[in-house]
KEKEMI-422588 format. One line per 8 residues: number of its first residue (from 1); their letters; for each residue x, y, z of C-alpha. Coordinates in steps of 0.1 Angstrom, whole numbers. Example, Ala and Ser with C-alpha at 12.3 -4.5 7.8 and 13.67 -1.06 7.14 Angstrom:
// residues 2
1	AS	123:-45:78 ~ 137:-11:71;
***
This chain:
// residues 259
1	MGNLLEIK	127:-46:-149 ~ 123:-13:-153 ~ 108:18:-129 ~ 74:13:-124 ~ 70:46:-101 ~ 96:74:-98 ~ 91:98:-76 ~ 113:131:-80;
9	NLTVEYNS	121:160:-50 ~ 80:153:-39 ~ 71:180:-8 ~ 37:173:9 ~ 28:203:32 ~ -7:207:56 ~ -16:235:66 ~ -7:240:101;
17	LNKEKGAA	-36:240:131 ~ -24:270:143 ~ -40:296:123 ~ -23:326:147 ~ 13:310:136 ~ -3:298:105 ~ 29:278:95 ~ 26:249:72;
25	VVAVNNVS	38:216:79 ~ 61:199:58 ~ 49:158:59 ~ 69:146:32 ~ 103:170:24 ~ 122:167:-9 ~ 118:126:-11 ~ 133:109:-44;
33	LEIREGET	127:73:-50 ~ 123:46:-76 ~ 98:12:-74 ~ 110:-11:-99 ~ 83:-36:-116 ~ 81:-69:-98 ~ 96:-59:-64 ~ 84:-50:-33;
41	YALAGESG	100:-17:-19 ~ 91:-10:20 ~ 90:25:34 ~ 99:23:71 ~ 99:49:104 ~ 84:61:134 ~ 49:74:133 ~ 43:107:115;
49	CGKSTLAK	77:104:95 ~ 54:110:64 ~ 52:74:53 ~ 16:70:50 ~ 15:112:33 ~ 41:94:4 ~ 11:68:-3 ~ -17:92:-8;
57	AITKLVTP	3:112:-32 ~ 6:86:-51 ~ -33:77:-49 ~ -39:110:-58 ~ -60:117:-21 ~ -38:144:-13 ~ -20:171:-38 ~ 20:176:-32;
65	KSGEILFL	36:214:-35 ~ 64:204:-59 ~ 79:176:-75 ~ 65:148:-94 ~ 50:115:-95 ~ 61:91:-126 ~ 43:68:-135 ~ 53:46:-162;
73	GQDIFKQT	73:74:-172 ~ 39:95:-171 ~ 37:123:-145 ~ 5:112:-126 ~ -11:152:-124 ~ -6:160:-162 ~ -27:127:-171 ~ -49:130:-203;
81	KQEKKNYP	-85:121:-199 ~ -81:83:-206 ~ -48:82:-183 ~ -70:98:-155 ~ -95:72:-158 ~ -70:43:-161 ~ -51:57:-133 ~ -73:41:-103;
89	KEVQMVFQ	-72:6:-119 ~ -35:5:-121 ~ -30:19:-85 ~ -47:6:-55 ~ -45:-2:-16 ~ -49:-20:13 ~ -58:0:42 ~ -42:-3:75;
97	NPYSSLNP	-82:-13:97 ~ -101:-38:77 ~ -131:-33:89 ~ -133:7:85 ~ -124:2:52 ~ -152:-22:42 ~ -187:-9:41 ~ -204:-26:69;
105	KMKIGDIL	-239:-21:49 ~ -226:-34:19 ~ -219:-77:14 ~ -194:-85:5 ~ -205:-98:-31 ~ -210:-64:-37 ~ -181:-47:-22 ~ -157:-69:-49;
113	KEPLDINT	-184:-67:-76 ~ -185:-23:-68 ~ -149:-19:-88 ~ -160:-38:-117 ~ -191:-22:-122 ~ -171:16:-121 ~ -149:1:-138 ~ -151:-23:-164;
121	DLSAKKKK	-177:-30:-191 ~ -178:-70:-184 ~ -208:-89:-187 ~ -226:-102:-149 ~ -215:-130:-156 ~ -175:-127:-161 ~ -183:-103:-129 ~ -196:-131:-110;
129	NAIFEILQ	-167:-154:-124 ~ -140:-125:-113 ~ -154:-127:-79 ~ -148:-165:-72 ~ -117:-166:-84 ~ -100:-138:-65 ~ -121:-150:-35 ~ -100:-180:-41;
137	EVGLQENC	-68:-166:-48 ~ -72:-148:-13 ~ -81:-185:9 ~ -122:-181:15 ~ -146:-195:3 ~ -172:-186:-26 ~ -204:-186:-1 ~ -191:-153:19;
145	IDLYPHEF	-204:-131:-12 ~ -235:-130:14 ~ -228:-124:45 ~ -216:-86:60 ~ -184:-80:69 ~ -195:-81:109 ~ -194:-118:104 ~ -160:-123:97;
153	SGGQRQRI	-124:-125:122 ~ -104:-98:114 ~ -82:-117:94 ~ -108:-126:69 ~ -121:-91:63 ~ -87:-84:59 ~ -82:-113:32 ~ -117:-91:18;
161	AIARTLIL	-103:-64:15 ~ -70:-75:-3 ~ -91:-91:-29 ~ -108:-59:-35 ~ -77:-41:-44 ~ -63:-70:-72 ~ -100:-75:-85 ~ -88:-52:-109;
169	KPKLIIAD	-54:-64:-115 ~ -37:-34:-109 ~ -2:-26:-113 ~ 10:-11:-83 ~ -3:-23:-49 ~ 1:1:-18 ~ -1:-19:15 ~ -1:8:42;
177	EPVSALDA	3:-11:77 ~ -19:-35:63 ~ -14:-63:92 ~ -6:-37:126 ~ -45:-37:133 ~ -47:-79:135 ~ -31:-108:162 ~ 3:-116:158;
185	SIQAQIIN	-9:-147:143 ~ -32:-137:116 ~ -4:-108:112 ~ 18:-140:97 ~ -11:-154:75 ~ -14:-124:56 ~ 19:-113:52 ~ 22:-150:40;
193	LLKDLKRQ	-6:-143:21 ~ 7:-111:1 ~ 44:-128:-5 ~ 29:-158:-22 ~ 2:-133:-43 ~ 31:-113:-48 ~ 48:-141:-66 ~ 21:-155:-87;
201	KKLTILFI	4:-128:-100 ~ 44:-108:-102 ~ 30:-78:-83 ~ 52:-44:-76 ~ 40:-34:-39 ~ 51:-4:-19 ~ 46:-18:19 ~ 46:10:44;
209	SHDLNVIR	53:-7:83 ~ 71:5:117 ~ 76:-33:117 ~ 110:-44:107 ~ 107:-78:116 ~ 77:-78:90 ~ 97:-57:59 ~ 124:-79:69;
217	YLADRVGI	108:-113:57 ~ 90:-98:28 ~ 103:-66:15 ~ 132:-63:-10 ~ 143:-35:-6 ~ 139:-5:20 ~ 135:30:25 ~ 141:49:59;
225	MYFGKLIE	123:79:66 ~ 126:104:92 ~ 106:136:100 ~ 96:137:61 ~ 130:128:47 ~ 142:95:31 ~ 175:95:49 ~ 188:58:34;
233	ENTTGNIF	177:35:14 ~ 196:-2:0 ~ 185:-40:-1 ~ 170:-52:27 ~ 200:-73:35 ~ 221:-43:36 ~ 196:-25:58 ~ 198:-48:88;
241	MYPKEEYT	227:-60:82 ~ 249:-27:75 ~ 228:2:82 ~ 246:38:74 ~ 224:68:93 ~ 224:67:132 ~ 182:70:129 ~ 187:39:114;
249	KTLLDSAP	208:19:141 ~ 183:32:163 ~ 156:21:148 ~ 170:-12:140 ~ 181:-16:177 ~ 147:-9:190 ~ 132:-38:172 ~ 126:-73:190;
257	ILH	147:-99:168 ~ 122:-130:162 ~ 133:-166:146;
***
């Protein structure tokens, strides 16, 4: 499999809140990595290390100061008009909090239909079939289309969020701490769902988390971020068995071992 996404020397800065000093905050510092088609690549590190900022750059929610992000070999910030239109269909995101990421005033059927309305020319019947199909794939009943987000549990809401992400059949899914807001027992269900969907749909996933046990179970390769830099990268087995950087060793030592 070739590379689906390539990040080259990416730097992202935020303006400082301290206007007197005026120094920019470097959230992502000269990061380079590659994500291969069909793999789950995990980014691990403490809060504030730049993981989510990197995800925002990939989804064009923030503009980098320098560097490149190549999707299928094409710089996402130098796309043609048609490529810009297609890109949101190819790269979708699952957010941390399933309740805040779903519009509380919209029924589930409308939430799932909206991406199809914006990005496709499907008939009403085909949209309805696509909605029912994706609900079945994430383990939800068809009758939930007439309900609102508050009528579901946290785990069910995250299933809905995953369904919305998958309904456009993206090539890359970015999952930013998708289970950290859920109870431990529900976390396992959602992680297993993501693993099953990846296998069934041959998905490529960028998985962002501080939970090393989840990463160990789910990821093929792992990158460790520290103060905006990617300090170590390897297969999941090698990262956990043979960490090279002292920070990686400290991170692994701080994680409880679950069997």
